[in-house]
C-alpha positions in Angstrom: 35.1 22.5 -7.1 31.4 21.6 -7.9 30.2 18.2 -6.6 26.9 16.4 -7.2 25.6 13.3 -5.4 24.3 10.1 -6.9 20.6 9.6 -7.8 19.6 8.4 -4.3 21.7 10.7 -2.1 21.7 14.3 -1.0 24.6 16.7 -1.5 25.4 16.1 2.2 26.6 12.6 1.4 29.5 11.8 3.7 32.0 11.2 0.8 31.2 14.7 -0.7 31.6 16.3 2.8 34.9 14.4 3.3 36.2 15.7 -0.1 35.2 19.3 0.8 37.1 19.0 4.1 40.2 17.4 2.4 40.6 20.1 -0.3 40.0 23.1 2.0 40.5 26.0 1.6 39.6 25.4 -2.1 36.0 26.6 -2.6 33.7 23.7 -2.9 30.0 23.7 -3.7 28.0 20.5 -3.0 24.8 20.8 -5.0 21.6 18.8 -5.1 19.8 18.3 -8.4 16.5 20.1 -8.9 14.4 17.0 -8.3 16.0 16.6 -4.9 15.5 20.3 -3.9 11.9 19.9 -4.9 11.5 16.8 -2.6 11.1 14.2 -5.3 12.9 10.9 -5.3 13.0 10.0 -9.0 15.7 11.8 -11.0 14.7 14.1 -13.8 15.5 13.4 -17.4 19.1 14.2 -18.6 18.3 17.6 -20.2 17.0 18.9 -16.8 19.9 17.4 -14.9 22.3 19.0 -17.4 20.6 22.3 -17.0 21.1 22.1 -13.3 24.8 21.4 -13.7 25.2 24.5 -16.0 23.2 26.6 -13.5 25.3 25.5 -10.5 28.6 25.9 -12.4 27.6 29.5 -13.3 26.8 30.2 -9.6 30.1 28.8 -8.4 32.0 30.9 -11.0 30.2 34.0 -9.8 30.5 33.3 -6.1 34.2 32.1 -6.2 35.1 34.8 -8.7 37.0 32.3 -10.9 37.2 31.6 -14.6 34.9 28.8 -15.7 37.8 26.7 -17.0 39.3 26.7 -13.5 36.5 24.7 -11.9 36.7 20.9 -11.3 33.4 19.2 -11.6 32.1 15.8 -10.7 30.5 13.7 -8.0 29.2 10.3 -7.2 27.6 7.9 -9.7 24.9 9.8 -11.6 26.2 13.2 -10.4 29.6 12.5 -11.9 28.2 11.1 -15.1 25.9 14.1 -15.7 28.9 16.4 -15.1 31.0 14.5 -17.5 28.3 14.8 -20.2 28.1 18.6 -19.5 31.8 18.9 -20.0 31.8 16.7 -23.1 29.1 19.0 -24.5 31.2 22.1 -24.0 31.0 23.3 -20.3 34.4 24.7 -19.5 36.3 22.8 -16.7 39.7 22.2 -15.3 39.0 18.5 -14.7 36.5 15.9 -13.7 36.3 13.8 -10.5 34.1 10.8 -11.1 33.4 8.6 -8.1 31.7 5.2 -8.6 31.1 6.1 -12.3 28.0 4.2 -13.5 29.2 2.9 -16.8 26.2 0.7 -17.2 23.2 -0.6 -15.2 24.0 -3.6 -13.0 23.8 -6.9 -14.9 23.5 -5.1 -18.3 27.0 -5.0 -19.9 25.4 -4.3 -23.3 24.0 -0.9 -22.1 27.3 1.0 -21.7 27.0 4.8 -21.4 30.1 5.8 -23.4 28.9 8.0 -26.3 30.3 11.2 -24.7 33.6 9.8 -23.5 35.6 10.5 -26.7 34.7 14.2 -26.3 36.4 14.5 -22.9 39.7 16.4 -23.2 40.1 17.5 -19.6 42.0 15.4 -17.0 39.7 12.8 -15.4 40.0 11.0 -12.0 37.9 7.9 -11.7 37.6 6.4 -8.2 35.8 3.1 -8.0 35.5 0.0 -5.9 36.9 -3.2 -7.4 33.4 -4.9 -6.8 31.3 -2.1 -8.3 28.2 -3.7 -10.0 28.0 -0.7 -12.4 31.4 -1.4 -13.9 34.2 -3.9 -13.3 37.8 -2.5 -13.3 38.4 -4.0 -16.7 35.1 -2.6 -18.2 35.9 0.9 -16.9 39.5 0.9 -18.0 38.4 -0.3 -21.5 35.7 2.5 -21.7 37.9 5.3 -20.4 40.6 4.4 -23.0 38.2 6.3 -25.3 38.9 9.5 -23.4 41.6 11.6 -25.2 42.4 13.6 -22.1 44.5 12.3 -19.2 42.8 9.6 -17.1 43.7 8.3 -13.7 42.0 5.4 -11.9 42.0 4.8 -8.2 40.7 1.4 -7.2 39.4 0.8 -3.7 39.9 -2.9 -3.0 36.8 -5.0 -2.2 34.4 -2.1 -2.2 31.1 -2.0 -4.2 29.3 0.9 -5.8 28.5 2.6 -2.5 32.1 2.7 -1.4 30.8 2.3 2.1 33.5 3.1 4.7 35.9 4.5 2.2 35.1 8.2 2.4 38.6 9.1 3.7 40.2 7.1 0.9 38.1 8.9 -1.7 38.8 12.3 -0.2 42.5 11.6 0.0 42.6 10.4 -3.6 40.8 13.6 -4.8 43.1 15.9 -2.8 46.3 14.2 -4.1 45.0 14.3 -7.7 44.2 18.0 -7.5 47.8 19.0 -6.6 49.5 16.4 -8.9 51.3 17.9 -11.9 49.8 17.1 -15.3 
């Protein structure tokens, strides 16, 4: 499993650490984007973020000695979104774990980021708070209906985009989804 953090967090984000512990002994790589490793705060443009996902996926395939199509990719917010774009663009994967998916900027329902969703054919798990300012449950369910692959939603009641205090719930949802038959 390859996990990336959101734009303002490191790979050591507590929810990513909790997921790694919950799915052990499955090999997990928590990776920072290049801008983070270089000490910058502002995210790179999407092409550079995508290149980082491709590079890290290749490293995980090599280190874990697994076929590329056996890896589950994803992460929090921007990290999950960039992984979903990479998979839609052809990166082999077994599935996507998308935590607090940023469907649109807060307060801008007209700016939905959905162009790549119809190209996702792998199983997708979306974990979001019911009060996420980046997508309401209705908005996210409407958008993910565009995905031809299997989609599952896990809603964490009363939580916002940060899912503060729900790391164990997130990790439990991921570990249950990984072993569920599809």
